[in-house]
C-alpha positions, -999 to 999 in steps of 0.1 A, spaced: 318 560 308 317 526 292 284 518 274 269 486 286 256 466 256 219 458 253 212 422 265 210 396 238 176 382 229 174 347 214 169 351 176 141 326 174 120 348 197 119 374 168 118 350 139 155 347 131 179 318 129 208 317 154 226 292 133 225 313 102 235 345 121 267 326 131 278 329 95 285 366 101 318 360 119 335 339 92 321 362 65 339 392 81 370 373 93 382 368 57 386 406 54 408 406 84 428 376 73 431 385 36 423 422 29 441 441 57 410 451 77 418 454 114 386 441 129 348 444 130 319 449 153 286 437 138 253 441 156 219 428 144 185 438 160 150 429 151 119 445 166 141 465 189 159 435 203 196 428 199 198 393 185 234 390 175 268 406 182 300 396 164 335 409 171 365 398 150 400 410 147 417 440 164 411 475 177 449 479 174 466 452 154 502 462 163 495 463 200 474 431 199 443 448 213 412 429 202 379 446 192 359 449 224 323 458 234 335 493 243 357 500 213 351 536 201 349 543 164 350 575 143 316 575 126 327 597 97 296 602 74 274 581 96 273 614 115 250 627 88 218 608 96 221 619 132 224 656 123 195 654 99 173 637 125 183 664 150 172 692 126 139 674 119 130 675 156 129 713 151 108 708 120 83 691 142 81 722 164 71 743 134 104 762 135 111 760 98 99 745 65 118 723 42 113 748 14 126 777 33 157 794 17 188 785 36 196 822 35 166 829 57 187 814 85 222 818 72 222 852 53 256 847 37 241 822 13 219 849 -2 250 862 -20 264 829 -31 268 827 -68 266 797 -92 296 787 -112 287 790 -149 304 780 -181 339 795 -188 344 808 -153 313 830 -153 291 835 -122 253 834 -121 228 844 -96 206 819 -77 170 820 -89 148 840 -65 121 814 -72 144 784 -65 173 793 -42 191 768 -21 165 754 3 167 736 36 157 703 20 186 707 -5 213 706 21 199 674 36 193 656 2 226 668 -14 209 688 -41 222 722 -28 249 729 -54 276 723 -27 303 696 -32 333 682 -14 370 689 -15 379 653 -25 355 650 -54 368 657 -89 334 662 -104 334 700 -104 360 727 -108 349 745 -76 364 717 -56 398 733 -62 385 763 -42 374 740 -14 408 724 -12 425 759 -13 404 769 17 411 735 35 374 731 43 379 695 53 416 697 63 414 723 91 395 712 122 406 743 142 378 765 129 343 765 144 313 752 125 301 788 121 334 799 105 334 769 82 299 775 69 305 812 65 336 805 44 317 778 24 291 805 15 318 825 -3 326 798 -28 303 795 -59 279 767 -61 288 739 -85 253 739 -100 218 755 -95 201 741 -64 177 713 -71 191 705 -106 216 677 -97 226 654 -68 262 658 -55 276 645 -22 286 675 -3 292 696 28 254 702 28 251 683 61 275 708 77 252 735 67 224 714 82 243 713 114 247 751 114 210 754 109 205 733 140 226 759 159 209 790 144 174 778 148 178 762 182 201 789 197 223 761 211 257 746 202 254 715 180 270 693 207 246 705 234 215 701 212 225 665 202 231 656 238 197 670 248 176 657 220 193 624 211 223 611 230 209 617 265 174 602 259 188 573 239 216 564 264 243 570 238 268 577 266 300 574 245 288 594 215 302 630 212 325 652 191 355 640 211 367 614 236 378 622 272 415 616 277 408 588 301 389 569 274 411 575 244 428 541 247 394 527 235 396 544 201 401 520 172 433 526 152 428 535 115 440 514 86 436 515 48 443 541 22 456 577 30 434 600 50 405 612 28 407 646 44 444 651 42 456 683 25 449 684 -12 434 649 -12 411 638 -40 396 605 -52 421 606 -80 450 607 -55 434 579 -35 429 557 -67 467 562 -74 475 552 -38 453 521 -42 470 511 -74 504 515 -57 494 494 -28 497 523 -3 477 506 24 486 506 61 480 522 95 470 558 94 471 588 118 438 606 112 438 627 144 451 658 126 418 660 105 395 642 130 408 651 164 396 634 196 406 662 218 389 693 203 352 686 211 344 723 218 356 734 183 355 704 160 317 701 158 306 692 123 276 679 104 291 656 78 317 639 100 330 643 135 312 621 159 328 593 179 310 564 196 305 527 200 286 503 178 261 499 205 255 536 207 248 537 170 225 507 173 205 527 199 201 555 174 192 532 144 167 513 165 150 546 174 146 553 136 122 523 135 97 536 160 107 572 168 110 563 205 137 555 231 137 521 248 118 535 277 90 548 254 101 584 253 91 600 220 121 613 201 106 620 167 72 613 151 63 584 129 52 606 100 83 627 102 104 595 99 84 586 68 90 620 53 127 617 60 130 582 46 112 585 13 129 594 -19 132 632 -24 150 631 -58 132 638 -91 134 609 -116 159 629 -138 184 629 -108 184 591 -105 205 571 -102 225 593 -79 263 588 -81 293 594 -59 327 598 -76 311 586 -108 297 553 -93 259 551 -96 239 538 -67 213 516 -86 179 509 -71 181 537 -45 168 572 -41 178 597 -14 158 611 14 168 636 41 201 623 52 199 587 41 197 566 9 163 549 4 157 516 -14 133 519 -43 140 489 -65 155 458 -48 163 441 -81 183 470 -94 202 473 -61 215 437 -63 211 432 -26 185 415 -4 163 440 13 129 457 12 115 488 -5 119 516 20 150 503 36 173 532 44 208 539 59 242 553 51 279 546 54 312 564 64 346 569 48 362 543 72 337 516 62 312 522 89 277 512 78 242 508 90 208 501 76 172 500 89 145 479 72 111 490 84 93 462 66 113 434 83 119 455 115 156 447 111 186 470 120 222 462 112 253 481 123 288 473 110 318 491 124 355 490 114 382 516 107 395 511 72 398 543 51 381 541 17 380 503 13 368 492 -21 357 458 -7 321 453 3 320 435 37 288 453 44 271 435 16 282 402 28 269 411 63 235 421 48 233 389 28 238 368 60 213 388 80 185 386 55 191 349 50 185 345 87 149 357 87 126 328 91 91 341 97 
């Protein structure tokens, strides 16, 4: 079913400039004209009201199909905040504690060793094993196939943890538990498959499949009618084509390989269906990636993170739980956190999202407490509780090194007038 976009509210009714928001389209168009991006959807809301919608470029450049209101995007890692929010609805029911060992719910992790120096293996400390909070804040000792930071990534690639979408979430996590941890839980930050473990915790604690739980707790109440782990055959013509660098989740892929592709100018249209299938919703249910949906659907989710409620007032999650999620959970020694060697200055990390701590260090307009995340195909969102602003930017460009999201943010913040 096509999602009907929320009706636009005049920006001046919520203290924003319509004229300044019109700068968004040309700021994004340059990436279409000059940098190979196919097209963008950019949505801006304030105080729960949609005040601006921009669409530039193409959903499918070769076929001449423009970006539309109902274009469906692969969310990639913007799946993560949704999964963490889902698990925290169970936290609110007293079903688990953040300091619970993950092994309490997934026993296989009790036997997971830690990779030590010279190929040695060490036991997890019984006083500080992998905890539930670790898998949401990326301090679990897990890593990713495509990262070159730790030797255990070779074992991830050998087991095709990100390359094989035919195994269930349960099988994926059970296999992950057989690989040594890259470091002792809580001692470092490393982007990881931790959110896939979070998703499995949702299943184990709730007794439901991940897809059913998300539909019941989030997608149904929020009216996210196009968001799921697949797309019906009748609607697949709405999926945006992928462009950019080679598929991050292709076999034996790493950041080093991608850097070489970038240097060689290997940029073009990509087929990512083998690793992110649109027709396997019953099996391909993941925590770190996997969801499809429209920009409007994601805006509905992001708007909810401001108040904890659906547009009709239905309570989805409590205000204090949201505050707990979107405060920094990293010790000072773990900051700044870094992905692929690149530090994220001015930010800490909460339960599923980055969290702004020092606006000057970040180099971007914003407010302390602003939070959000991004995806491998340059999907991006942020929520600013101080200014009550939400921005959602969708495109499908694999591992772009440009920063259209920062241009988008700059224009949005320049448009606040009150």
